[in-house]
C-alpha positions as CSV (number, residue, x, y, z in Angstrom):
1,M,8.5,-79.6,23.1
2,G,5.6,-80.3,21.4
3,R,3.0,-81.9,21.5
4,M,2.4,-85.9,19.7
5,H,-0.7,-85.2,17.9
6,T,-1.4,-81.6,17.4
7,H,0.4,-78.8,15.7
8,R,0.4,-76.6,18.8
9,H,3.4,-76.5,21.0
10,G,2.3,-77.1,24.3
11,K,4.5,-74.5,26.1
12,A,2.3,-73.9,29.7
13,H,4.1,-75.5,32.7
14,S,5.7,-75.1,35.3
15,I,9.6,-74.2,34.4
16,R,12.1,-76.2,37.0
17,P,15.1,-74.6,39.0
18,A,17.6,-73.2,37.1
19,T,20.1,-75.2,39.4
20,L,20.1,-78.4,41.1
21,R,21.7,-77.4,44.5
22,A,19.9,-77.2,47.4
23,P,18.3,-74.1,48.5
24,S,19.5,-72.5,51.0
25,W,16.3,-71.3,52.5
26,I,15.2,-75.5,53.1
27,S,14.5,-76.3,56.9
28,L,14.2,-79.8,56.0
29,G,16.9,-82.4,55.6
30,P,17.2,-85.3,53.8
31,K,15.2,-88.1,56.2
32,E,12.6,-85.5,56.8
33,I,12.0,-85.5,53.5
34,E,12.1,-88.6,52.8
35,E,9.1,-89.3,55.6
36,L,6.9,-86.3,54.0
37,V,6.7,-88.4,50.7
38,V,5.9,-91.7,52.5
39,K,3.7,-89.8,54.7
40,Y,1.8,-88.7,51.6
41,A,2.2,-91.7,49.7
42,K,0.5,-93.6,52.3
43,D,-2.5,-90.8,52.5
44,G,-2.9,-92.0,48.7
45,L,-1.6,-89.2,46.5
46,T,0.4,-89.9,43.4
47,P,4.2,-89.1,42.7
48,S,3.8,-85.9,40.5
49,Q,1.3,-84.5,43.6
50,I,4.0,-85.0,46.4
51,G,6.0,-82.9,44.9
52,I,3.4,-80.1,43.5
53,K,2.5,-80.0,47.5
54,L,5.9,-80.7,48.8
55,R,6.6,-77.3,46.1
56,D,3.6,-75.7,47.5
57,Q,2.8,-76.0,51.1
58,H,6.8,-76.9,51.8
59,S,9.0,-75.0,49.4
60,I,11.1,-77.4,48.5
61,P,11.7,-77.4,44.3
62,L,13.5,-80.3,43.7
63,I,14.1,-83.3,45.9
64,K,17.0,-84.9,44.0
65,P,19.3,-82.6,44.9
66,I,18.5,-82.6,48.9
67,T,18.3,-86.2,49.1
68,K,20.2,-87.9,46.5
69,K,16.7,-89.4,45.1
70,T,13.4,-89.2,42.8
71,V,10.3,-89.1,44.9
72,G,9.6,-92.6,42.7
73,E,13.4,-94.2,44.2
74,I,11.7,-93.1,48.0
75,L,8.2,-94.3,47.0
76,K,10.0,-98.1,45.5
77,E,12.0,-98.3,48.7
78,N,9.4,-98.2,51.0
79,D,7.1,-100.6,48.9
80,L,5.0,-98.0,48.4
81,M,5.0,-98.0,44.4
82,A,1.6,-98.4,42.4
83,E,1.6,-101.5,40.1
84,M,0.7,-99.5,37.0
85,P,2.4,-96.4,36.6
86,E,0.7,-92.8,36.8
87,D,1.0,-91.4,33.5
88,L,-0.2,-94.8,31.7
89,E,-2.8,-95.2,34.1
90,N,-4.3,-91.7,33.5
91,I,-4.5,-91.5,29.5
92,V,-6.4,-95.6,30.2
93,K,-8.7,-93.1,32.6
94,K,-8.9,-90.8,29.6
95,A,-9.3,-93.2,26.8
96,V,-12.4,-95.0,28.7
97,G,-14.2,-91.6,29.7
98,L,-14.1,-91.3,26.2
99,Q,-15.3,-94.5,25.5
100,K,-18.2,-94.1,27.7
101,H,-19.2,-90.6,25.9
102,L,-18.9,-92.1,22.1
103,K,-21.5,-95.0,23.5
104,A,-23.8,-92.4,24.4
105,N,-23.3,-90.0,21.6
106,K,-22.6,-92.3,18.7
107,G,-22.5,-89.6,15.8
108,D,-19.6,-87.6,17.5
109,R,-17.2,-88.5,14.6
110,R,-14.4,-86.4,15.7
111,N,-13.9,-87.8,19.1
112,V,-13.8,-91.6,17.6
113,R,-10.1,-90.1,16.3
114,S,-9.4,-89.0,19.8
115,L,-9.5,-92.7,20.6
116,E,-8.2,-93.7,18.4
117,L,-5.0,-91.1,19.3
118,I,-5.6,-92.0,23.1
119,E,-5.4,-95.7,22.5
120,A,-2.4,-95.2,20.4
121,K,-0.6,-93.4,23.5
122,V,-1.2,-95.9,25.4
123,H,0.4,-98.6,23.2
124,R,3.2,-97.3,23.0
125,L,3.8,-96.5,26.7
126,S,2.5,-99.8,27.4
127,V,5.4,-101.3,24.9
128,Y,7.9,-99.3,27.2
129,Y,7.0,-99.9,30.3
130,K,6.9,-103.7,29.6
131,R,10.9,-103.0,27.9
132,I,12.1,-101.3,31.3
133,G,10.0,-103.8,33.6
134,R,7.6,-101.7,35.0
135,I,4.7,-103.7,34.1
136,P,4.2,-107.3,33.1
137,Q,5.0,-108.9,30.0
138,N,1.7,-109.6,29.6
139,W,0.1,-106.9,30.2
140,K,-2.5,-105.3,27.3
141,Y,-4.8,-102.7,26.7
142,K,-8.1,-104.1,26.1
143,S,-11.2,-101.2,26.0
144,V,-13.7,-103.7,27.1
145,V,-11.2,-104.7,30.5
146,A,-10.2,-100.6,30.9
147,Q,-13.8,-100.1,31.1
148,L,-14.1,-102.3,34.0
149,E,-11.3,-100.8,36.1
């Protein structure tokens, strides 16, 4: 899959398991895996960090074939879902960091364009999350407000 604002292909990522069946080597049951997810969420890890930790430390390639639920569904059941989605929060943090850089480096024209592209991504994602009801309808990205968060 290609990247949104570049001509590169973006193939550098981990590959998901080929089959969606639960592997035979997993010794943990669905309840134990859910408990691990809840424990890691209470420790402050994001859903993607939880998945990486389960993959690397507990040899669980995918949670859904075993528990029949995603990490997000497990967090929602236990009221541990963050108020802002992880991907939107990461892009807002990136925009804030770039705004701080541009305040210090006023002649950096290339990154002015980068900031415009990042803010377009924020807007596009916020429209989607408003439509599915994940963030409030009155949520709006403002560059000044984002710097205060």
